[in-house]
Backbone as JSON, one array per atom type, in Angstrom:
{
  "sequence": "MDPDGGSGESGLLFGAKAVDRMTKLRTLRSLLFERGITQIGLAHRTGIPRQYIGDSILGKRAFKEEEVNKILGVLGEPKERVFPELQTQ",
  "N": [[88.56, 111.55, 102.64], [90.94, 111.15, 99.78], [89.38, 110.27, 96.73], [90.96, 109.46, 94.3], [93.42, 108.69, 95.56], [95.07, 110.9, 96.06], [96.34, 114.06, 97.87], [95.2, 113.03, 100.82], [94.95, 112.08, 104.25], [94.08, 109.69, 105.58], [94.89, 106.3, 105.21], [96.55, 106.76, 103.27], [99.6, 107.47, 101.28], [102.6, 108.95, 100.59], [101.61, 111.91, 100.98], [102.36, 113.93, 102.89], [105.44, 115.65, 103.27], [106.94, 117.03, 100.05], [109.46, 116.56, 99.38], [110.29, 114.4, 100.89], [108.0, 112.81, 99.63], [109.14, 112.59, 97.26], [112.0, 111.83, 97.71], [110.93, 109.1, 98.3], [109.77, 107.99, 96.51], [112.05, 108.62, 94.28], [113.67, 106.58, 95.64], [111.88, 103.85, 95.03], [111.68, 104.06, 92.15], [114.11, 103.61, 91.79], [114.64, 100.78, 93.01], [112.91, 99.48, 90.96], [114.12, 99.53, 88.69], [116.65, 98.85, 89.21], [115.87, 95.76, 89.4], [114.91, 95.46, 87.1], [112.18, 95.48, 86.8], [109.34, 96.91, 84.82], [107.09, 99.39, 84.36], [104.83, 98.47, 83.04], [105.24, 96.15, 83.99], [104.92, 95.64, 86.31], [102.53, 96.99, 86.37], [101.13, 94.11, 85.76], [101.83, 92.19, 87.03], [101.08, 93.31, 89.87], [98.17, 94.24, 90.11], [97.53, 96.64, 89.72], [96.44, 99.23, 88.03], [98.28, 100.34, 85.0], [98.57, 103.23, 84.73], [97.81, 104.2, 86.95], [100.41, 103.44, 88.58], [102.63, 105.0, 87.22], [101.18, 107.59, 87.3], [101.69, 108.15, 89.8], [104.85, 107.38, 90.51], [105.43, 109.33, 89.29], [104.3, 111.33, 90.98], [101.4, 112.95, 90.71], [99.42, 110.97, 91.92], [98.72, 110.05, 95.24], [100.06, 106.56, 96.58], [98.04, 103.88, 97.35], [97.8, 102.32, 100.55], [96.86, 99.67, 100.36], [98.29, 99.1, 97.88], [101.08, 100.04, 98.36], [101.82, 97.75, 99.73], [101.63, 95.53, 97.74], [103.6, 96.36, 95.81], [105.22, 96.33, 97.16], [105.46, 93.24, 97.91], [105.9, 92.47, 95.13], [108.89, 93.36, 95.06], [110.2, 92.53, 96.88], [110.8, 93.82, 98.94], [111.15, 95.11, 102.76], [108.55, 96.62, 104.07], [109.48, 99.09, 105.89], [111.9, 100.04, 104.45], [111.76, 101.51, 102.72], [109.17, 103.11, 103.22], [109.19, 103.77, 106.04], [107.54, 105.06, 107.43], [104.86, 103.15, 108.1], [105.8, 101.5, 109.14], [104.97, 98.61, 110.93], [103.28, 98.18, 114.78]],
  "CA": [[89.75, 111.16, 101.78], [90.68, 112.09, 98.14], [88.77, 109.07, 96.05], [91.61, 108.81, 93.5], [94.63, 108.88, 96.15], [95.53, 112.19, 96.01], [96.95, 113.7, 99.35], [93.95, 112.83, 101.72], [95.45, 111.66, 104.88], [93.8, 108.6, 105.7], [95.46, 105.2, 104.85], [97.4, 107.23, 101.81], [100.52, 107.48, 100.93], [103.25, 110.25, 99.93], [100.52, 113.08, 101.36], [103.18, 114.55, 103.56], [106.08, 116.67, 102.61], [106.93, 116.79, 99.08], [110.83, 116.38, 99.53], [110.05, 113.08, 101.83], [107.44, 111.91, 98.61], [110.07, 112.51, 96.05], [112.8, 110.81, 97.95], [110.89, 107.48, 98.54], [109.58, 107.73, 94.62], [113.31, 107.96, 93.81], [113.75, 104.53, 95.54], [111.03, 103.16, 94.76], [111.93, 103.98, 91.11], [115.17, 102.59, 91.3], [114.36, 99.28, 93.2], [112.57, 98.9, 90.0], [115.06, 99.58, 87.48], [117.83, 97.1, 89.67], [115.33, 94.34, 89.51], [114.17, 95.25, 85.87], [110.88, 95.51, 86.15], [108.99, 98.3, 84.08], [105.56, 100.0, 84.89], [103.32, 97.77, 82.66], [105.54, 94.73, 84.38], [104.37, 95.92, 87.54], [100.96, 96.69, 86.82], [100.84, 92.85, 85.57], [102.27, 91.61, 88.81], [100.38, 93.92, 91.43], [96.96, 94.11, 89.47], [97.42, 98.0, 90.01], [96.36, 99.91, 86.84], [99.57, 100.99, 84.74], [98.16, 104.53, 84.53], [97.75, 104.28, 88.43], [101.68, 103.54, 89.11], [103.02, 105.74, 86.03], [101.16, 108.99, 88.18], [101.84, 107.64, 91.55], [105.31, 107.78, 90.54], [105.79, 110.93, 89.3], [104.02, 111.87, 91.97], [100.39, 113.01, 90.55], [98.26, 110.8, 93.34], [99.5, 109.0, 96.2], [99.76, 105.32, 96.68], [97.18, 104.04, 98.38], [98.55, 101.52, 101.19], [97.22, 98.25, 100.39], [99.07, 99.46, 96.75], [102.23, 99.66, 98.52], [101.79, 96.25, 99.74], [101.06, 94.43, 96.62], [104.61, 96.55, 94.75], [106.75, 95.42, 98.3], [105.45, 92.18, 97.96], [106.54, 92.17, 94.01], [109.93, 94.16, 94.73], [110.4, 91.69, 97.99], [111.08, 94.26, 100.08], [109.82, 95.32, 103.81], [107.91, 98.47, 104.67], [110.59, 99.94, 106.22], [113.72, 100.15, 104.01], [111.03, 102.23, 101.76], [107.66, 103.58, 103.87], [109.28, 104.22, 107.44], [106.25, 105.61, 108.69], [104.38, 102.07, 107.84], [106.06, 100.34, 110.11], [103.97, 98.28, 112.53], [104.11, 98.99, 116.06]],
  "C": [[89.63, 111.2, 100.16], [90.58, 110.2, 97.58], [90.29, 108.78, 95.11], [93.34, 109.09, 94.02], [94.97, 109.96, 96.23], [95.95, 112.4, 97.74], [96.1, 114.08, 100.74], [95.3, 112.07, 102.54], [95.61, 110.33, 105.19], [94.11, 107.22, 104.67], [96.01, 105.43, 103.25], [98.55, 108.14, 102.3], [101.37, 108.71, 100.49], [102.68, 111.45, 100.24], [101.57, 114.23, 101.84], [103.93, 115.43, 103.14], [106.37, 116.46, 101.26], [108.49, 116.45, 99.06], [110.63, 114.82, 100.05], [109.18, 112.04, 100.35], [108.82, 111.41, 97.46], [111.28, 111.6, 96.25], [112.23, 109.42, 97.88], [110.19, 107.42, 97.15], [111.16, 107.57, 93.94], [113.93, 106.51, 94.16], [113.19, 103.97, 95.38], [111.77, 102.87, 92.98], [113.56, 103.12, 90.91], [115.34, 101.28, 91.92], [113.79, 98.72, 91.92], [113.8, 98.83, 89.25], [116.04, 98.7, 87.91], [116.74, 95.64, 89.54], [114.64, 94.44, 87.76], [112.74, 94.42, 85.2], [110.02, 96.94, 85.89], [107.28, 98.28, 84.74], [104.27, 99.07, 84.39], [103.71, 96.31, 83.64], [104.82, 94.7, 85.47], [103.12, 96.11, 88.31], [100.36, 95.0, 86.57], [100.58, 92.17, 86.67], [101.64, 91.93, 89.48], [99.03, 93.98, 91.34], [96.76, 95.94, 89.48], [97.38, 99.08, 88.13], [97.59, 100.66, 86.55], [99.8, 102.39, 85.33], [98.6, 105.14, 85.88], [99.38, 104.54, 89.08], [102.08, 104.57, 88.31], [102.52, 107.34, 86.98], [101.54, 108.87, 89.4], [103.58, 108.22, 91.65], [106.39, 109.32, 89.89], [105.13, 112.15, 90.24], [102.66, 113.0, 92.1], [99.75, 112.54, 91.59], [99.07, 110.13, 94.3], [98.93, 107.3, 95.89], [99.03, 105.21, 97.37], [97.81, 102.34, 99.41], [98.6, 100.46, 100.88], [97.54, 98.37, 98.31], [100.71, 98.83, 96.95], [103.09, 98.15, 98.98], [102.04, 95.59, 99.09], [102.38, 94.91, 95.76], [105.55, 96.3, 96.1], [106.86, 94.41, 97.66], [106.0, 91.89, 96.4], [108.27, 92.0, 94.51], [110.91, 92.79, 96.23], [111.5, 92.96, 99.24], [110.39, 94.55, 101.38], [109.86, 96.39, 103.46], [108.75, 99.26, 104.67], [111.75, 100.43, 105.86], [112.92, 101.55, 102.85], [110.1, 103.15, 102.45], [108.14, 103.74, 105.39], [108.26, 103.98, 107.85], [104.93, 104.58, 108.21], [104.6, 101.2, 108.65], [105.53, 99.66, 110.93], [104.53, 98.04, 113.87], [103.92, 97.42, 116.63]]
}
């Protein structure tokens, strides 16, 4: 597993196909915009460093599952809407 949340597999997101990753990132950006939440605001509300959020939104690093859960909690969105691959069985 890549320590910076790169494209490793175990527990990391957006490591699969580039097209899928970019679609999810656009969805996340849209949700943030719709709710008027900036990267700084998201960082404050989740405890995730703003630099990690910015790099992840730009596709430079992958969000970890724990980070995704925090972000979705702030957004009030179910995992299935943005990250269907995380749907629990």
